[in-house]
N, C-alpha and C positions, 0 to 999 in steps of 0.2 A: 719739886723738880721743875726745871725750866724747859718748856717745849720749844723746839726750834721753829722759828717762823717759816723757814724754807720748807721743812717737812710738812707743815700745814698747807702751805701753798701747793706742794707737789701732790698731796693727798686730794686736795680739792680738784686739781687738774685731772688726776686719774679718774676720780668719780665722775667728773663732767664728761670725760672721753668715754667711759663705760656706758654712760647714759646714751651718748650719741650712737655707740656701737649696737646697743640693744635695740634702739629705734630703727636703725638701718636694717638689722636682721629681721625684725618684725615686718617691716615694709617688704623686704625681700621674700619672706615666706608667703605673705598675702599675694604678691604679684606671681610668685611661682605657682601657687595653688590655682590662681585664675587661669593659668596656661597649662594646667594638667601635670605640674611637677610636684614632688613631695620630698620631704626631708627624712632620710632613713637614719633613725637615731642610733641603730646598731652599727651601721657602716660609717656614719658621720659624713654622708654625701647627699647631694641633691640628685634625685632620681627622676628622669624624664619619662613621658608617656610611652616612648618607644623602647625604654629600657626595662619595662616590666616583664618579667618572665611569665609567659602564658601558662595557665594551669594544665597539668597533664591529663589527657583524656584516657581513661582506663576502659578497655574493651570489656564487654560483658563476660561473665564467667562461662567458660566452655561447659556445654552440657545443659544449658538452660533452655535451648530451643526457642529463644526469643530474638527479635530483631535488635540489632545494636548499631551504634554509630561507628563507622569506620575510623580508626585512629589515623593520625597524620602519616604513619608509615605506610609503605606500599603493602597491600594485602593481596594474596593470591589464593584462589580457591576454585572449585568446580562450579558450574552453573546448574540450576535446577529449574524446571518449568513444567507446565501442563499444556495440553492442546485441547480446545473445545470448539463446539459448533457456535458460530457467532449469533445464530438466531435462537436455537433451543437451549444454549448454555450447557449442553451435556458433553461429556468427554467424547472426543473423536480421534484420539491418538493411541488408544490402548490396543493391545493384541498385535504388536509389531506392525501397526498400520500408519504411524505418524513418523515424519522425517524432519530433521532440522540440519541444515548445512550452515556452517559458521566460518566466517573469515574475519581477519583483524587488519586494521589499517596500518600501513607503514608509519612508524613513529616520526620519521624525518619528513616525508612528503605529505602525510595525512591521507594518502590515496589507498583505495582498496584494489588489489589484484584479485579478481573474482575467480581466476583459475587456481589461486593459492588457497585451497580450502583447508582450514585448520582441522576440521573434522566434519563428517557427515554421519549423524547418529540415527539409528532406528529406534523408535519409541518402544521400550520394553518394560516400563514401570510407571507408577503414578506416585509422585512426579518422576519425570525422566531426568537423567543426570548426564552432563557432558563427560567426555573421556579425558579432555585436557583441562588444565587450570588456566584461569584468566586473572589478570592483575589490575589493580587500581589504575585508572587513567587510560586504559586501552579503549579504542573505538571498535565496536562490533557491528557486523552486518549479518543478519540471520534470515535464511530462506526456510519457511515453514510450510509443510504440506501434510495432507492425510489422504490415504486412499480408502478410508472407511466410508461405507455407503450409508448415508442417512436414510430415514424412512422416506420412500418414494424418490430417493436420490441416487445419483451415480458419482460417488467420490466427491472431491472438494476442489475449489479453486485455490491455488497457493497464494501466500502473501509474504512480503518481506518486512522485517523490523530492524530498527536502528538504535544503537546506544552510542552517543557521541563521546561519553566519558564515564567509564565504568567506576561507580562509587555508590555508596549508600545514598539513596534519595534521588539518583539520576533518573530522568524521564526515559521511558521506552516509547519510541514512536513507530507507527506503522506508515509505510510509504503510502501516498495518496491512493485511496481505493479506486477512484475513477481514472487515474492516470499515473500509475506508479513510476513510470520512467521519467516523469518530470522532476523527480527528486535526485536524479543521477546526472552528474556533470562529468563528461568523458575527457580523458587525456590520452592521445595516441602515443604510444611508446614503441617506435619501430613498426612492427606488424601486429602488435597487441594493444590492448586497451586497459587503462586503469581509471578508477572513478572516485570522485569525492561526492559527498552527500550534502545537498543544500538543506537548510534547516526548515523543512516543511513537512507536513503530515500531522496526523492526529496523535496526541499523546494517549497511549492505551494502557500505560502501567508505570510502575516505579521499581527501580532496583532496590532490593532490601538485603543488607548484610545480615546473615543469620548465624548466630553463635550456637553451636552444638558440639557434640563430641568431635565431629568433623565440620568446621564452618563451611558455609557455601553462599554463593550469590543467588538469591531467589528472584527469578524473573517473572513470577506470577503465571498468568494464563495467556497463551497465544490463541487468538480466535481466527478460524477460517470459515468460509461459507460453503455449505453443502450445495452441490450442483443437482439440478432436477434431472431425473431419469427421462429417457426419450419416450417412455410409455406414460409419462405423467405430465406431458405438455401438449397443448393443442397448437397447431400451426395452421393459420388460415388467412384468407382474404375476405373482406366484407365490403359492402357498398350499400348505403342507405338502410343499414340494419339487416340486410339480407346476406347470408353466408354464401359466397360464391364457390369456394373450394376449401376443403379442410381435411386434415388427418391428424392422428394422435398417437401413432406408434413409432414414428421415426424410421419407418421402413416401407409402408404401403403408400408410395408416392402417388399423388393425384396428377398424373402426367398424360392422361388421354381425355379426349372429349367425352367418352362414356362415363368417366368418373366425376365430372364436374357437377356440383350441386345446382348451380344456376349461372346464367350469363347476365350481364348487367347492361341495360339500355339507358343511356344518359337522357335526361329531360332538360338539361341546361348545358351551356357551353363549358362550364367549369364545375367539376364534381370530384369528390375524393373516393378513391379506393383506400382501404385500410389494411395494412400488413400487420398481423397480430400473432403474438406468442403468449399463450395464456396457460398458467400452471393449473394442474388439477389436484394439487396437494399443497398443504401449508409448509412453511419454513424451509423451502428450497429455492435456490436462485438460478438465474441463467444470465450469462453474458459478461461476467466480470473479467477485465483485462488482467493479464499476469505477465511476468518477466521470464525470459530464457537467456541462457549464456551460450555463445557460439564457441567453437574450438579455439578461437584466438582471443577469447575473453570479452568480446563485444556483447553488450546487452541489447536485446530486442524485446519489444512489447508485442504481445499477442492479444488481439481484440476479438470481440464477437461482432458480426456484421449481418445485416439483411441485404440481399441482392435482388434487384428488380430489373427485368428486361422487357422490352416490348417492340413489336414491329411497327408501331405507330411513329414513324420516323419524323413526322411533322409536329409532334406534340411540343408544347411550350416547355422547354427545359428549365427556364428561369423559375417557373412555378415549383418544379421538383427541387431545384437548388434552395429555394426559400423554405421548403419542408425539411431541409437538412441532408438531402441526398447529394452524393458526389458522383461525378462521371467515371465510368470504367473506360479506359483507353486500351482496348484490345484490338490490334490491327485486323485480325481475321473475323471479328464480329461486325460484319458489314450490312447484314439484313436487319439487325436489331440495334436499338439503343440500350446501353447498360448503365446501371447506377448502383451505388452501395451506400448503406447507412450504418454509421458506427454506433454500437451499443456500449454504454459504460456501466452505469448503475441503475438503469431503468428496470432491470430484472431482479432487483433486491427488494423483497417484501419487508414489511414490518413483522415482528415476531407474532406468530399465530395466524398469519394471513398468507394469501396466495399472491404471487406477482402477476401482473397483467401489462403487457407491452402492446401498444397500438400506435403505429407510425403512419401518418397520412401520406398518400401518394396522389397528389393533385393532378388530375387530367384536365388540361385546357385544350379543347379540341378545335380552337379557332383556326388552326393551320391544317386541320384534317378534313377529309371529305365527309360530307354529312351522311348520316344514316349508313355508316360503313362499320363493319365488324373488324376489330383488331384483337390480337392475342397478347397476353402478358404471361411472364413466368416469375417464379420466386424461389429463393433459397435462404436458409438461415444457417449460419456457421458460427461456432466459437473457435478459439485457438488459431486465429488467422493473423498473418503479418500484413499490415495495411498496404505497404508498398507493393506486395504481390497482388492483393485484391484490386488495387487500382489498375493493374495490368490484366485483370481478369483471370489471374492464376490462383484460384481458390484450391484448397487442399483438404484431404481427409487425414493427413499425417500430422503427428505431433513433432515439435522441435527436438533436437538431440539433447541428451543429458550431459552437461559438462560442469566442471568447476564446483562452485558453491551449491549447485543443484544436486540434491540427493534423489529426489523423486518428485514429479510434477503433481501427483495426487489426481491426475487425469490420465486415463489410458487411451481414450479415443475422442475424436471430434463427435459432438453430440448428434448432428444430422449428417451422417457420413456419405454424402453424395455431392461431388464437386461439379461446378459449372464446366461444360465443354461446348465446343462449337461444331456445327455440322452444316456445310454449304452456306456459311455466313450467318447462320441463325443459332441462337442459344439452344443447347440440347442438354439431355440428362437432367431435366429440371426436377425439383422436389414437388412443386405444385404449378399449375397453370390455370388460366381462365380466359374469358373473352369479355370485351366491352364494345358496345355499339354507340357511335357518336350521335349527338343530338341531330334531329332532322333540320 
């Protein structure tokens, strides 16, 4: 049989073209692989890196009581937590003595309305559980307190905690211990206030999604600091190692000449008095600042302060400013000079230890008459609004309870005797003493 020459020619051409096609395909596959593409043999298509369907995350089986990864869907569940003492690490919220107030940020503005409390729960179990459910992605602000009395203590200083995005593995932050109000950024809305939270503060825990018969968000342990009882702290002035005036019961004030331990006579033109607060028990603190909410939603910080007054009107005030003292501007305090010192975390001891605060009061008598006796007075207060202290308006009252605040965890100011003025001089002092200038 004779084979057509044309057929042979066409066959050779087809073979040649198929060879070219195979080469092109192979080159294409290599290039596609280099850029993350693949050939799906079942679908007969090139699949890009963005076209790959992610694997489905399967949540843990309910009832296992183990932490699991939150799936991509929105999850809603109640919160659980414990409250403990930050120094002893023991429970301090049991027996209906712990409180947690919770508010949630507006999803549109990202701001917290602190008068819009989602709930204020009283601790009644271990762990305690929220009444409402909270969903993936919500921002939470929590005010935590306990009025449980630690050993040698009088209740606790409250703290606030923040979760910016509720989900498994999200950090839980405590607002800064020394200055919690620094984390709050206010926006005035008419006559009220709303707040966003700047991303500062210590990370104190992690949110864990817990699968159980009833899943929940586990927030771990909120730690608060037990406050020293007034009968467990010494308040005194010293000079050159000598105790001038002292008391330790928060009630028997040293406010007369007959009660003073010693007067101090200066032997140099510049010497230090020392205003001291010294604990007599371990694992209790004094002086931590805390936050309060007013009736219009405005947040104020309440600090602890030492107050010092003296009738030595010619004393060098710059030396006192260098020590950290700030002036009291009280119009009717005309016969004395007044100063205040802000306490932040000086009164927080290490675990198993006692706190000891000693603040110098430098007396430079260059502007004072030689060999002349002058008087000084002292007060120690917690729970004070600094703007009021600057005007000499100290108080023995606590701020009101509003909004997110369920309970402060403090019932009274520790040393409940406020500064007053009589005939231009400081009065109703907690302690007093005398110093005589250098000859």
